[in-house]
C-alpha positions in Angstrom: 80.0 -5.0 54.3 82.9 -7.4 53.6 84.5 -9.2 50.7 83.7 -12.9 50.9 86.3 -14.5 48.7 89.4 -14.1 46.5 92.5 -12.1 47.1 90.6 -9.4 49.1 88.7 -11.9 51.2 87.9 -10.5 54.6 88.3 -6.8 53.5 85.7 -4.7 55.2 84.2 -1.8 53.2 83.0 1.3 55.0 81.3 3.5 52.4 80.1 7.0 53.4 76.7 6.9 55.2 75.2 9.5 52.8 75.2 7.2 49.7 71.7 6.3 48.4 72.2 2.5 48.6 70.8 -0.7 50.0 73.8 -3.0 49.9 73.3 -6.7 49.3 73.7 -8.4 52.7 76.8 -10.4 53.4 74.6 -13.5 53.9 72.9 -13.1 50.5 76.2 -12.2 48.8 78.0 -15.3 50.2 75.1 -17.5 49.1 75.1 -16.0 45.6 78.9 -16.5 45.2 78.6 -20.1 46.4 76.2 -20.7 43.6 78.4 -18.9 41.1 81.5 -20.8 42.2 80.0 -24.0 41.0 78.8 -22.6 37.6 81.4 -20.2 36.2 85.2 -19.7 35.8 85.6 -16.2 37.1 88.9 -15.6 35.2 87.1 -16.2 31.9 84.1 -13.8 32.0 83.1 -10.3 31.4 80.7 -8.8 34.0 78.2 -6.0 33.9 77.1 -4.7 37.3 74.0 -2.5 37.0 72.9 -0.2 39.8 76.3 -1.0 41.3 76.0 1.3 44.3 79.0 1.0 46.6 80.5 -1.5 44.2 80.5 -4.4 46.7 79.5 -6.9 44.0 82.0 -5.5 41.5 84.8 -5.7 44.1 83.8 -9.3 44.9 84.1 -10.2 41.2 87.4 -8.4 40.9 88.7 -10.1 44.0 88.0 -13.4 42.4 90.0 -12.6 39.2 87.3 -11.4 36.7 89.2 -9.6 33.9 86.6 -7.0 33.1 83.8 -5.5 35.2 81.7 -2.6 34.0 80.0 -1.0 37.0 77.1 1.4 36.3 75.4 3.7 38.7 73.8 7.2 38.4 75.1 8.5 41.7 78.3 10.5 41.6 79.2 9.6 45.2 78.9 5.9 44.6 81.0 6.1 41.5 83.6 8.2 43.3 83.7 5.7 46.2 84.1 2.7 43.9 86.9 4.4 41.9 88.7 5.2 45.2 88.5 1.6 46.5 89.5 0.2 43.1 92.6 2.4 43.1 93.5 1.6 46.7 93.4 -2.1 46.1 94.8 -2.1 42.5 91.5 -3.4 41.0 92.2 -2.2 37.4 89.6 -4.6 36.0 86.8 -2.5 37.5 85.5 0.3 35.1 83.0 2.5 36.9 80.5 4.4 34.7 78.3 7.2 35.9 75.1 6.8 33.9 71.4 6.3 34.1 71.2 2.5 33.9 68.1 2.4 31.8 69.6 4.8 29.2 72.9 2.8 29.4 71.0 -0.3 28.4 69.8 1.4 25.3 73.3 2.5 24.3 75.6 -0.4 25.3 76.8 -2.5 22.4 79.0 -5.2 24.1 77.7 -8.5 25.4 78.5 -10.0 28.8 78.8 -13.4 30.3 77.2 -12.3 33.6 75.0 -9.4 34.3 74.1 -8.5 37.9 71.3 -6.1 38.5 70.4 -4.7 41.9 68.0 -1.8 41.3 66.2 0.2 43.9 63.4 -2.1 45.1 60.8 0.6 44.4 61.9 1.2 40.8 58.8 1.0 38.6 60.7 -0.4 35.6 62.2 -3.3 37.7 60.2 -6.1 36.0 61.1 -4.7 32.6 64.8 -4.9 33.0 65.3 -8.6 32.0 63.4 -8.0 28.8 65.4 -4.9 28.0 68.7 -6.9 28.5 67.5 -9.7 26.2 66.1 -7.3 23.5 69.5 -5.5 23.4 71.4 -8.8 23.2 73.6 -7.8 26.1 73.8 -11.3 27.5 76.0 -13.9 25.7 74.3 -17.1 24.6 75.7 -19.1 27.6 75.4 -16.1 29.9 73.6 -15.5 33.2 71.5 -12.6 34.3 70.9 -12.2 38.0 68.4 -9.7 39.3 68.1 -8.9 43.0 64.6 -7.9 44.0 62.2 -7.9 46.9 61.1 -11.4 47.7 57.4 -10.4 47.4 58.0 -9.6 43.7 57.5 -12.5 41.4 59.4 -12.6 38.1 58.9 -16.3 37.4 56.7 -15.7 34.4 59.5 -14.1 32.3 60.3 -16.4 29.2 64.0 -16.4 30.1 63.5 -17.1 33.9 65.5 -20.1 35.2 65.3 -20.1 39.0 64.9 -18.0 42.1 66.7 -18.1 45.4 65.3 -16.3 48.4 67.3 -14.9 51.3 64.9 -13.2 53.7 63.3 -10.1 52.2 65.6 -10.3 49.1 65.6 -12.7 46.3 67.9 -13.4 43.3 66.2 -14.4 40.1 68.3 -16.1 37.5 67.7 -15.7 33.7 69.3 -17.1 30.7 68.9 -18.2 27.0 67.2 -21.6 26.5 
């Protein structure tokens, strides 16, 4: 796992093997950030990274100058690893939160410019996450929600769905306000 761009470009991350994660592949992450490079100003947004795992996506955002990143995961080991990496590389804009993501969504009051969600692929509530985010008004009016999911799962019928990009067995579905 490596950081694709920004001041930490080329940094390889070697998380402990025992973490319960399925990291976004370097190929998919590079493709995602190529899309985002053309759409957003990283230095002007607030990001919410749900099911952050090792924090690879959060670190990628921080490397590109995002001023505030909330990274939520329920696993203590993942949160500990992300805190350690953030401290080692002076990434003070990353704020790891140990919490059940679905409960966090019910309690969070802030809104975000970009929300990235990478849940376990077998999570039964996976198709409900976009609706929950929109119901809670967690996405700013011009914001973007990106949900990583198995390519075989189709989320195109959601009223806020915009587009889908497929990278092998993983896909990114993009949602927003219309």
